[in-house]
C-alpha positions as CSV (number, residue, x, y, z in Angstrom):
1,M,-28.2,30.6,-10.1
2,N,-28.9,33.0,-7.2
3,I,-26.2,35.0,-5.5
4,E,-25.7,32.5,-2.7
5,E,-25.1,29.7,-5.3
6,I,-22.7,31.8,-7.2
7,I,-20.7,32.6,-4.0
8,A,-20.8,28.9,-3.0
9,A,-19.6,27.8,-6.5
10,E,-16.8,30.4,-6.4
11,T,-15.8,29.2,-2.9
12,M,-15.8,25.6,-4.0
13,H,-13.7,26.5,-7.0
14,Q,-11.2,28.6,-4.9
15,F,-10.9,25.6,-2.4
16,I,-10.0,23.3,-5.3
17,V,-7.5,25.7,-6.8
18,E,-5.9,26.3,-3.4
19,L,-5.7,22.6,-2.8
20,I,-4.2,21.8,-6.1
21,N,-1.8,24.7,-5.9
22,S,-0.5,23.4,-2.5
23,F,1.3,20.7,-4.4
24,D,3.4,20.4,-7.5
25,R,1.4,18.8,-10.3
26,K,3.9,15.9,-10.5
27,E,3.3,15.3,-6.7
28,I,-0.5,15.2,-7.3
29,E,0.0,12.7,-10.2
30,Y,2.2,10.5,-8.0
31,M,-0.1,10.7,-4.9
32,A,-3.0,9.8,-7.2
33,K,-1.2,6.8,-8.7
34,I,-0.3,5.3,-5.3
35,D,-3.7,6.4,-3.8
36,Y,-1.8,8.3,-1.0
37,D,-3.8,9.2,2.0
38,F,-2.6,12.7,2.9
39,S,-5.1,13.4,5.7
40,N,-2.3,14.1,8.1
41,I,-0.7,16.7,5.9
42,K,-1.4,20.4,6.7
43,I,-2.7,22.2,3.7
44,D,-2.9,26.0,3.8
45,V,-6.4,26.7,2.7
46,P,-7.3,30.3,3.8
47,P,-9.6,30.3,6.8
48,H,-12.2,32.5,5.0
49,I,-12.5,29.8,2.3
50,V,-13.1,27.1,5.0
51,G,-15.6,29.4,6.7
52,L,-17.5,29.9,3.4
53,L,-17.4,26.2,2.7
54,I,-19.1,25.7,6.1
55,K,-21.6,28.6,5.5
56,Y,-22.7,27.1,2.1
57,K,-22.3,23.5,3.2
58,D,-25.7,22.4,1.7
59,Y,-24.6,23.6,-1.7
60,V,-21.1,22.2,-1.3
61,I,-22.2,18.8,-0.2
62,K,-24.6,18.5,-3.2
63,N,-22.2,19.9,-5.8
64,L,-18.7,18.8,-4.8
65,T,-18.3,16.4,-7.7
66,I,-15.6,15.8,-10.3
67,E,-18.0,17.0,-13.0
68,K,-18.6,20.3,-11.2
69,M,-14.8,20.6,-10.5
70,L,-14.1,20.2,-14.3
71,E,-16.9,22.6,-15.2
72,L,-15.5,25.3,-12.9
73,A,-11.9,24.6,-14.0
74,K,-12.9,24.9,-17.7
75,K,-14.6,28.2,-17.0
76,Y,-12.0,29.8,-14.6
77,E,-8.7,27.8,-15.0
78,P,-8.4,26.6,-18.6
79,E,-4.8,25.5,-18.1
80,M,-5.7,23.5,-15.0
81,Y,-8.6,22.0,-16.9
82,E,-6.4,20.9,-19.8
83,W,-4.0,19.3,-17.3
84,I,-6.6,17.3,-15.4
85,K,-9.5,16.6,-17.8
86,N,-8.4,13.1,-19.0
87,K,-6.5,12.0,-15.9
88,Y,-9.2,9.7,-14.5
89,Y,-6.9,8.3,-11.8
90,I,-6.6,11.8,-10.4
91,H,-10.4,12.3,-10.6
92,K,-10.8,9.1,-8.6
93,W,-8.2,10.1,-6.0
94,I,-9.6,13.6,-5.6
95,N,-13.1,12.2,-5.1
96,R,-12.0,9.5,-2.6
97,R,-9.3,11.3,-0.7
98,I,-10.6,14.9,-0.8
99,F,-14.2,15.3,-1.7
100,T,-15.6,12.4,0.2
101,P,-13.9,13.3,3.5
102,L,-14.8,17.0,3.0
103,R,-18.5,16.1,2.5
104,Q,-18.4,13.8,5.6
105,W,-16.8,16.6,7.6
106,L,-19.5,19.1,6.5
107,L,-22.3,16.5,7.2
108,N,-20.9,15.9,10.7
109,G,-21.3,19.6,11.7
110,A,-17.9,21.0,10.5
111,K,-16.2,23.5,12.7
112,L,-13.1,25.7,12.1
């Protein structure tokens, strides 16, 4: 990995952590079970993280996957990894309700 990929991966990881930490884990499990669309909820992801997601959008679009999320969590957040690793309904919800819209936003010329 070159330095840009490392920064992009770190940014992606930080985004995921900020997002998950915005909620109580029981809330996440509940939202995933009912497939809740929370697109109208304001989530406080720091602007510099959003700016870096935009800057490294090519990497993020290609690598924003559940597999990559689990790989990063296992490396940097072992406790979070243990909580989420076998909860496939959460994986599906994160992919559908978070990763897919984020990729689409980045593909459509994301702006702050």
